[in-house]
C-alpha positions in Angstrom: 123.6 -4.2 110.6 122.0 -3.5 114.0 122.7 -4.5 117.5 120.1 -5.9 119.9 119.7 -6.5 123.6 117.3 -9.2 124.8 114.6 -10.8 122.7 113.9 -14.4 121.7 115.3 -16.4 118.9 112.8 -18.0 116.6 113.2 -20.0 113.4 111.3 -18.9 110.2 110.9 -22.1 108.2 109.5 -20.1 105.2 106.8 -22.8 104.8 109.4 -25.5 104.2 108.8 -28.9 105.6 112.6 -29.3 105.7 114.9 -26.4 105.9 117.3 -26.0 102.8 120.2 -25.3 105.1 121.3 -25.0 108.7 118.7 -23.8 111.2 120.9 -20.9 112.2 120.6 -19.4 108.8 116.8 -19.1 109.3 116.9 -17.8 112.9 115.6 -14.4 113.7 115.4 -12.3 116.9 112.0 -11.1 117.9 111.4 -8.6 120.7 114.2 -7.1 122.7 115.8 -3.6 122.3 117.5 -2.3 119.2 120.4 -0.3 120.7 121.0 1.4 117.3 117.7 3.2 117.6 117.8 7.0 118.1 117.4 8.3 121.7 114.8 11.1 121.3 116.1 12.7 124.5 119.5 13.2 122.8 118.7 13.4 119.1 115.6 12.3 117.1 117.6 11.3 114.0 121.1 10.1 115.1 121.6 6.5 116.2 121.7 6.1 119.9 125.0 6.2 121.9 125.7 2.5 121.4 125.0 2.8 117.7 127.3 5.7 117.3 130.1 3.8 119.2 129.7 0.9 116.8 129.8 3.1 113.8 133.0 4.7 115.3 134.5 1.2 115.6 133.7 0.3 112.0 135.1 3.7 110.8 138.3 3.0 112.7 138.8 -0.4 111.1 137.4 0.3 107.6 140.8 -0.3 105.9 141.2 -3.8 107.4 137.5 -4.7 106.9 137.8 -3.9 103.2 140.1 -6.9 102.7 137.2 -9.2 104.0 134.3 -7.4 102.3 136.1 -6.9 99.0 138.1 -10.1 99.1 139.1 -10.6 95.4 141.2 -8.8 92.9 138.1 -8.2 90.9 136.3 -6.6 93.8 138.3 -3.4 93.3 137.1 -2.8 89.8 133.8 -1.6 91.3 135.6 0.6 93.8 137.4 2.4 90.9 134.1 2.9 89.1 133.3 6.0 91.1 130.6 7.2 88.7 128.2 4.5 90.0 128.2 5.5 93.7 131.1 3.2 94.6 131.6 3.2 98.4 135.2 4.2 98.3 135.2 7.0 100.9 135.7 6.4 104.7 132.8 8.4 105.9 129.2 7.8 107.0 125.9 9.5 106.3 122.1 9.3 106.1 120.9 7.6 102.9 124.2 8.6 101.4 125.4 6.0 98.9 128.7 7.9 98.3 129.9 6.9 101.8 131.2 3.5 103.0 128.6 3.5 105.8 125.0 4.5 105.2 122.2 4.9 107.8 119.5 3.2 105.6 116.7 3.4 108.2 116.3 4.3 111.9 117.9 1.5 113.9 120.3 0.1 111.4 123.2 0.9 109.0 124.5 -0.5 105.8 128.1 -1.5 105.4 128.6 -1.0 101.7 132.1 -2.1 100.7 131.1 -5.7 100.0 130.3 -7.7 96.9 128.9 -11.2 96.1 132.2 -12.9 96.8 132.1 -11.9 100.5 132.2 -14.7 103.1 129.3 -13.5 105.4 130.6 -15.4 108.4 134.0 -13.8 108.3 132.5 -10.4 107.6 130.0 -10.7 110.4 132.6 -11.7 112.9 134.9 -8.9 111.8 132.2 -6.3 112.1 131.3 -7.6 115.6 134.9 -7.1 116.6 134.8 -3.5 115.3 131.6 -3.0 117.2 133.2 -4.2 120.4 136.2 -1.9 120.0 133.9 1.0 119.4 131.8 0.3 122.5 134.8 -0.6 124.7 136.7 2.5 123.8 133.7 4.9 123.3 134.8 5.7 119.7 133.2 8.8 118.2 132.5 8.5 114.4 132.1 12.3 114.0 129.2 14.0 112.3 127.3 12.3 109.5 128.0 13.7 106.0 124.8 15.1 104.6 126.2 16.1 101.3 127.1 14.0 98.3 130.7 13.2 99.1 132.0 14.5 95.8 130.3 17.9 96.6 131.9 17.8 100.1 135.3 17.2 98.6 134.8 20.0 96.1 134.0 22.2 99.0 137.3 21.4 100.6 136.6 18.4 102.9 139.5 16.1 103.4 138.2 12.5 103.0 140.2 9.3 103.2 139.7 6.6 100.6 139.5 2.9 101.3 142.3 0.7 100.1 142.0 0.5 96.3 143.7 -2.8 95.7 143.5 -6.2 97.3 147.2 -6.0 98.1 146.8 -2.7 100.0 143.8 -4.0 101.9 145.6 -7.2 103.0 148.4 -5.1 104.4 145.9 -3.0 106.3 144.5 -6.3 107.7 147.9 -7.5 108.7 148.4 -4.3 110.7 145.0 -4.5 112.5 145.1 -6.7 115.5 141.4 -6.2 116.4 140.1 -7.4 113.0 142.7 -10.2 112.8 141.4 -11.5 116.2 138.0 -12.2 114.5 139.8 -15.0 112.7 141.2 -17.1 115.6 143.6 -20.0 115.7 144.9 -20.8 112.2 142.0 -19.0 110.4 143.9 -15.7 109.8 147.0 -17.5 108.6 145.0 -19.5 106.1 143.1 -16.4 104.9 146.3 -14.4 104.6 148.1 -17.3 102.7 145.4 -17.8 100.1 144.5 -14.1 99.5 148.2 -13.0 99.2 148.7 -15.9 96.8 145.8 -14.6 94.7 147.2 -11.1 94.7 150.7 -12.3 93.8 149.4 -14.5 91.0 147.4 -11.6 89.6 150.5 -9.4 89.6 152.6 -11.7 87.6 149.9 -12.6 85.0 150.1 -11.0 81.6 146.5 -10.1 80.4 145.0 -9.0 77.1 145.1 -5.4 78.5 148.9 -5.6 78.8 149.2 -6.9 75.3 146.9 -4.4 73.7 148.5 -1.5 75.6 152.2 -2.3 75.4 152.9 -4.8 72.6 153.5 -2.1 70.0 155.7 -0.2 72.5 158.3 -3.0 72.8 161.6 -2.3 71.2 
C-alpha cells in the first residue's frame, strides 16, 4: 500500500487487444508524489509524516481490519501457525515478517493479515478509511520494531495479538464505526449476516477432529 498526490491515470493493456476485465483493474498512476516516501530532512528511513499517520490509523483499526482480510474460519489456521512467520502481532517494522505491517520498500508498506479469500475491494476501502482516520487525527504508530517480534517478547515487550478467530474479529468489526463506515448502506449488514452465519455454522459442526479426540471419552 502507498498513498499518492497528483499524477495521471493510465491503462496498461498488457498487450491485450481486449482487456480480460474491467478497465479500472488495469489502471495505474504515473507521476505525482508518493506521500509515503521518507522525508530526508526528518528521517532518511522512516516513512514521511503522512505515511506514519496512515500506519497509525491501520494500527488503531487492526482488530476490525482482520475480519475483512482474514474473512473465513479457515483463515485463522494460518494465524495460529506461528512458526511460519504468521502476522499475528499488532506491530510494524522494516522488512519484519513477524509483524502485521511491514515496510517492504521505501514508499510503501505491506498489510500482511490477508489470504487468498480476501475481497480486495472491501479490504481496499477499509484501509482507506483507516488511512483517513490516521491523517485526520494525526495518529502516531510508535517506533518500528527492528527485532524479530518473538525476540522482542522474550526481552519483555508487551505486544497485542490480532483476533485469533473469525468470531472475535467480527465482534471487533461490530465495535469499530470507522471500518464499518467503509461498507455503506446495507453492505455492512449483509457482510455481518453472512460471516456470522459462517461462524455459527462452524461452531455447531462436528468434525473428524472432534470424533478422533473425544469419541473414546464419552461415557
